[in-house]
SEROPA-430881 format. One line per 8 residues: number of its first residue (from 0); their letters; for each residue x, y, z of C-alpha. Coordinates in Angstrom, 3 decimals, always signed. Layout:
N
NUM> A> X Y Z  ...
This chain:
344
0> MAKKTAKR> +4.305 +124.209 -8.768  +2.606 +120.840 -6.942  +1.844 +119.500 -10.259  +5.782 +119.923 -11.659  +6.852 +118.260 -8.550  +4.494 +115.264 -8.823  +5.303 +114.717 -12.398  +8.891 +114.938 -11.461
8> KKKTIFNN> +8.632 +112.010 -8.600  +6.403 +109.890 -10.994  +9.004 +110.416 -13.743  +11.663 +109.203 -11.270  +9.623 +105.954 -10.179  +9.726 +104.791 -13.664  +13.021 +105.860 -14.716  +14.527 +104.030 -11.817
16> KKIVISFL> +15.789 +100.672 -13.593  +16.617 +99.030 -10.446  +13.065 +99.239 -9.378  +11.776 +98.296 -12.881  +13.911 +94.963 -12.913  +13.179 +94.249 -9.183  +9.498 +94.267 -10.277  +9.792 +92.373 -13.543
24> VFVFILVG> +11.522 +89.561 -11.677  +8.895 +89.404 -8.739  +6.382 +88.936 -11.869  +8.429 +86.494 -13.400  +8.992 +84.250 -10.548  +5.355 +84.850 -9.597  +4.203 +83.520 -12.999  +6.790 +80.588 -13.407
32> GSAFISGY> +6.191 +79.389 -9.552  +2.186 +79.450 -10.735  +3.390 +77.348 -13.918  +5.629 +74.934 -11.947  +2.828 +74.323 -9.151  +0.320 +73.736 -11.957  +2.625 +71.683 -14.072  +3.419 +69.429 -10.933
40> YFAKSTIE> -0.286 +68.695 -9.895  -1.330 +68.321 -13.645  +1.554 +65.771 -13.901  +0.539 +64.232 -10.821  -3.057 +63.995 -11.689  -2.116 +62.199 -14.783  +0.935 +59.942 -14.092  -0.438 +58.595 -10.640
48> PKKISIQN> -3.565 +57.205 -12.294  -1.648 +55.662 -14.743  +0.710 +54.076 -12.175  -2.330 +52.792 -10.355  -3.780 +51.679 -13.589  -0.441 +49.501 -14.228  -0.386 +48.241 -10.896  -4.103 +47.061 -11.237
56> EDLKTKQA> -3.130 +45.808 -14.542  -0.144 +43.529 -13.132  -2.379 +42.475 -9.974  -5.138 +41.267 -12.504  -2.445 +39.782 -14.715  -0.750 +37.486 -11.450  -4.384 +36.796 -10.294  -5.430 +35.525 -14.075
64> LKELQKLV> -1.968 +33.422 -14.127  -3.139 +32.004 -10.460  -6.341 +30.806 -11.998  -4.922 +29.287 -15.163  -2.497 +27.305 -13.045  -5.308 +26.280 -10.817  -7.253 +25.409 -13.975  -4.168 +23.348 -15.139
72> DENIKLKK> -3.230 +21.401 -11.792  -6.988 +20.612 -11.622  -7.167 +19.548 -15.217  -3.891 +17.365 -14.388  -5.589 +15.731 -11.128  -8.780 +14.921 -13.072  -6.815 +12.944 -15.802  -4.962 +11.261 -13.056
80> EIAKKEIK> -8.478 +10.355 -11.617  -9.689 +9.309 -14.921  -6.651 +7.058 -15.383  -7.204 +5.522 -11.792  -10.923 +4.655 -12.579  -10.060 +3.359 -15.965  -7.392 +0.757 -14.704  -9.979 +0.007 -11.858
88> NKLVNSEA> -12.526 -0.480 -14.210  -10.506 -2.735 -16.202  -9.505 -4.931 -13.150  -13.277 -5.021 -11.886  -14.528 -5.858 -15.333  -11.866 -8.702 -15.308  -12.954 -9.809 -11.935  -16.365 -10.151 -13.121
96> IDYQENKT> -15.522 -12.125 -16.084  -13.608 -14.416 -13.756  -16.490 -14.683 -11.414  -19.035 -15.583 -14.556  -16.159 -17.983 -16.084  -15.933 -19.815 -12.375  -19.812 -20.206 -12.201  -19.601 -23.110 -14.154
104> TSKKSEKI> -16.815 -24.666 -12.360  -18.156 -23.635 -8.680  -21.241 -25.534 -9.695  -19.760 -28.612 -10.591  -17.658 -28.728 -7.381  -20.774 -28.562 -5.188  -22.165 -31.592 -6.842  -18.982 -33.254 -5.449
112> KPLIYTNK> -19.244 -35.297 -2.102  -17.539 -33.127 +0.852  -16.186 -36.560 +2.512  -14.052 -38.353 -0.223  -11.230 -39.643 +1.416  -9.229 -42.881 +1.950  -8.868 -44.157 +5.573  -9.197 -41.173 +7.571
120> PKLVIIMD> -9.654 -37.324 +7.477  -6.666 -35.333 +6.576  -5.128 -32.533 +8.800  -2.170 -30.500 +7.751  -0.521 -28.577 +10.550  +1.827 -25.736 +9.595  +4.378 -24.505 +11.827  +5.168 -20.837 +11.087
128> DMSFYSQV> +8.031 -18.511 +12.077  +10.718 -21.202 +11.764  +13.957 -19.319 +12.319  +16.614 -21.080 +14.425  +18.144 -24.415 +15.023  +16.855 -25.041 +18.441  +13.461 -24.888 +16.860  +14.481 -27.165 +13.789
136> KALKNLGI> +15.993 -29.823 +16.459  +12.737 -29.636 +18.360  +10.316 -30.300 +15.452  +12.423 -33.335 +14.111  +12.236 -34.629 +17.882  +8.376 -34.234 +17.691  +8.004 -37.266 +15.362  +4.705 -35.759 +13.689
144> KVTPSFFP> +4.251 -34.653 +10.336  +4.328 -30.839 +10.810  +5.291 -28.758 +7.976  +7.743 -25.740 +8.898  +7.474 -22.562 +7.514  +10.496 -20.532 +7.219  +10.956 -16.984 +7.512  +13.150 -15.730 +4.346
152> PSKRHPKT> +16.929 -15.024 +5.511  +17.814 -11.870 +7.389  +20.128 -10.346 +9.672  +18.011 -11.728 +12.734  +17.773 -15.174 +11.195  +20.342 -15.608 +8.443  +20.305 -19.574 +8.178  +16.816 -20.450 +7.436
160> AIYAKQFK> +17.721 -21.354 +3.967  +20.152 -23.815 +5.007  +17.868 -25.132 +7.753  +15.089 -25.566 +5.326  +17.288 -28.155 +3.117  +17.000 -30.536 +6.346  +13.300 -31.126 +5.502  +11.818 -32.781 +2.395
168> HYMVHFPM> +8.356 -31.051 +2.901  +8.528 -27.070 +3.796  +7.149 -23.780 +3.067  +8.292 -20.245 +3.109  +6.670 -17.894 +5.559  +6.483 -14.504 +3.427  +6.376 -11.149 +5.098  +3.219 -8.937 +4.225
176> QATNPNFH> +1.902 -5.865 +5.347  -0.468 -5.819 +8.559  -3.245 -3.437 +9.003  -1.840 -2.331 +12.545  +0.919 +0.159 +11.525  +2.673 -0.015 +14.787  +3.443 -4.062 +14.314  +6.973 -4.867 +14.007
184> EEVNTLHV> +7.797 -5.686 +10.531  +10.031 -8.102 +9.152  +13.114 -7.110 +6.566  +11.349 -6.528 +2.953  +7.662 -6.719 +3.607  +5.446 -6.752 +0.809  +3.376 -3.602 +0.974  +0.163 -3.066 -0.880
192> DSDYNFIN> +1.918 -0.164 -3.192  +4.802 -2.478 -3.398  +5.213 -2.280 -7.263  +5.660 -5.305 -9.476  +9.387 -5.257 -9.998  +9.714 -5.126 -6.322  +7.532 -8.253 -5.682  +9.304 -10.089 -8.495
200> QRVEKIKK> +12.671 -9.371 -6.930  +11.478 -10.646 -3.672  +9.835 -13.771 -5.030  +12.920 -14.606 -7.414  +15.389 -14.161 -4.225  +13.085 -16.679 -2.416  +13.233 -19.065 -5.365  +16.935 -18.718 -5.169
208> EFPKVKFV> +17.656 -19.288 -1.438  +14.856 -22.125 -1.284  +14.981 -23.748 -4.680  +12.751 -26.410 -3.990  +10.021 -24.156 -2.605  +6.462 -25.024 -3.910  +4.616 -23.350 -1.044  +4.496 -19.982 +0.493
216> NNHTGSKF> +2.170 -18.478 +3.210  +1.705 -14.820 +4.704  +3.239 -13.693 +7.686  +0.862 -11.130 +8.969  -0.637 -9.472 +5.646  -4.072 -8.576 +7.012  -3.817 -5.410 +4.896  -1.962 -6.875 +2.054
224> TSDYYAMN> -4.220 -10.162 +1.738  -7.365 -7.898 +1.643  -6.206 -5.603 -1.118  -7.416 -7.226 -4.595  -4.701 -5.090 -6.806  -1.717 -6.145 -4.300  -2.667 -9.761 -4.294  -3.322 -9.852 -8.076
232> KLYKILDK> +0.183 -8.789 -8.630  +1.525 -11.335 -6.360  -0.603 -14.450 -7.885  +0.685 -13.392 -11.385  +4.363 -13.519 -10.107  +4.078 -16.641 -8.101  +2.422 -18.341 -10.996  +5.572 -17.362 -13.041
240> YNIIFVDS> +7.814 -19.224 -10.587  +5.529 -22.144 -9.987  +4.669 -21.554 -6.284  +1.266 -21.739 -4.504  +0.035 -19.438 -2.078  -1.433 -20.820 +0.902  -3.569 -18.180 +2.934  -2.924 -17.922 +6.684
248> RTTSKSKA> -6.306 -15.978 +6.688  -5.042 -13.375 +9.220  -8.143 -11.127 +7.850  -11.624 -12.180 +7.239  -11.272 -9.831 +4.081  -8.622 -11.712 +2.209  -9.198 -11.393 -1.386  -7.070 -14.995 -1.885
256> NKIAKKYN> -10.054 -16.872 -2.828  -11.232 -14.501 -5.838  -7.680 -14.302 -7.155  -7.197 -17.908 -6.794  -10.166 -18.496 -9.165  -8.787 -15.712 -11.455  -5.692 -17.913 -11.949  -7.225 -21.254 -11.914
264> QILLSRDV> -5.627 -22.284 -8.753  -6.825 -24.373 -5.853  -6.852 -22.216 -2.671  -5.627 -23.827 +0.599  -6.180 -21.907 +3.894  -5.855 -22.061 +7.364  -8.899 -23.195 +9.261  -7.608 -22.882 +13.062
272> FLDNKADI> -4.948 -21.290 +14.894  -3.630 -23.542 +17.237  -1.699 -21.415 +19.826  -3.003 -17.820 +20.271  -2.652 -18.943 +24.094  +0.304 -20.265 +25.612  -1.447 -23.184 +27.184  -1.624 -26.845 +26.696
280> GYIQNQLK> -5.034 -27.237 +27.518  -5.986 -24.405 +24.987  -3.852 -25.761 +22.325  -5.315 -29.387 +22.566  -9.274 -27.654 +22.366  -7.850 -26.330 +19.398  -6.465 -29.064 +17.947  -10.085 -31.009 +18.675
288> KAIKLAKK> -11.539 -28.231 +16.579  -9.379 -28.884 +13.589  -10.165 -32.529 +13.828  -14.110 -32.169 +13.975  -13.943 -29.862 +10.856  -11.497 -32.660 +9.060  -13.916 -35.369 +10.071  -16.937 -32.971 +8.451
296> RGYAIAIC> -15.229 -31.846 +5.573  -12.804 -34.327 +4.645  -9.758 -32.215 +5.793  -8.594 -29.279 +7.724  -5.528 -26.874 +8.082  -4.104 -25.550 +11.736  -1.372 -23.180 +12.298  +0.897 -22.952 +15.129
304> HPHSTTFK> +4.237 -21.749 +15.961  +7.540 -22.730 +17.228  +6.992 -22.220 +21.267  +8.199 -24.466 +23.615  +4.303 -24.993 +25.168  +3.090 -25.650 +21.544  +5.660 -28.477 +21.215  +4.773 -29.796 +24.645
312> ALAKSKDI> +0.819 -29.688 +23.687  +1.734 -31.528 +20.261  +3.967 -34.050 +21.867  +1.135 -34.877 +24.534  -1.581 -34.951 +21.776  -0.853 -38.409 +19.818  -3.801 -39.875 +21.110  -5.799 -36.918 +20.078
320> LKNVEVIY> -4.343 -37.324 +16.375  -5.071 -41.039 +16.223  -8.200 -40.136 +14.637  -6.853 -38.361 +11.489  -3.874 -38.571 +9.153  -1.297 -35.848 +9.691  -0.089 -34.899 +6.274  +2.150 -32.342 +4.710
328> IDELYKLY> +0.776 -29.593 +2.761  +2.299 -30.660 -0.301  +0.393 -34.017 +0.116  -2.855 -32.192 +0.780  -2.532 -30.486 -2.437  -1.673 -33.602 -4.500  -4.954 -34.927 -3.024  -6.791 -32.457 -4.253
336> QSHKLSKL> -5.430 -32.337 -7.862  -6.335 -36.091 -8.035  -9.991 -35.249 -6.599  -9.532 -37.532 -3.620  -10.717 -34.935 -1.786  -13.585 -32.337 -2.761  -12.365 -28.844 -4.320  -13.067 -25.707 -2.414
């Protein structure tokens, strides 16, 4: 009886469709879930390393591109440096050739006696910074052969070219770059990095404004005149317009002497500044130094400025000047050309 009851119960459980379906669904969910989880973790384990690998490859590519750009930049920089060196070597070689060519000339000039002049030793007095009519009037009233050097016209002194026409002998005071960066510059000052065209335009304009100009000297210019390449450009252009450079010698490092030899030109340069101090006694003592040098060498060049004290000092120095012949800059240049004075 008990066996029959158990068989009935067992048969009843397996014959119950709801229980069977629920069991099958549970099994399906369990198997499907396991498969999904397994698939997820499998995909994650395969895809993510690929992503990381791609990212790493991108990073490597970027780094490679950066390194390649760096190499390109370095190559360009190297080429520029090589080009600069080649230009510099050409100029240095040119300078060396010029030096060798001028050795003979230098030796010949050494044989000429230092004191070859007629009557008296010569003194040139250049008055820089000429700008205004009051200065022109004071210079004319002085009664001494002083060579005025006029600034190129600008808004500050627009009539300098007009005033220059009142003189048979004059110069142009050409603004050039000073070593001191805080120094107040004139308009259109020449800089060491000024290109050939800019310098040419400036010289061409000066020639138009001052048609009879034969000589220019530097206003400031300690940096410009000490730069070989800048001076080489300037001399080349001045030579084209038949203008002679007179070195104000605002620096002991001036390259004017080397460049003048290169262009086979006579170099005239300042020996004494007269009025670094606004004092009559000081100016007269400086004048005596210039005269002493003129007696020793045959000539001297002094530079002064249109200050009221300077005009007074020169007016009171006629007795001091009686032992020399004061001449204009172009007269001294002609004496050099005719060999009546020894060459530099």
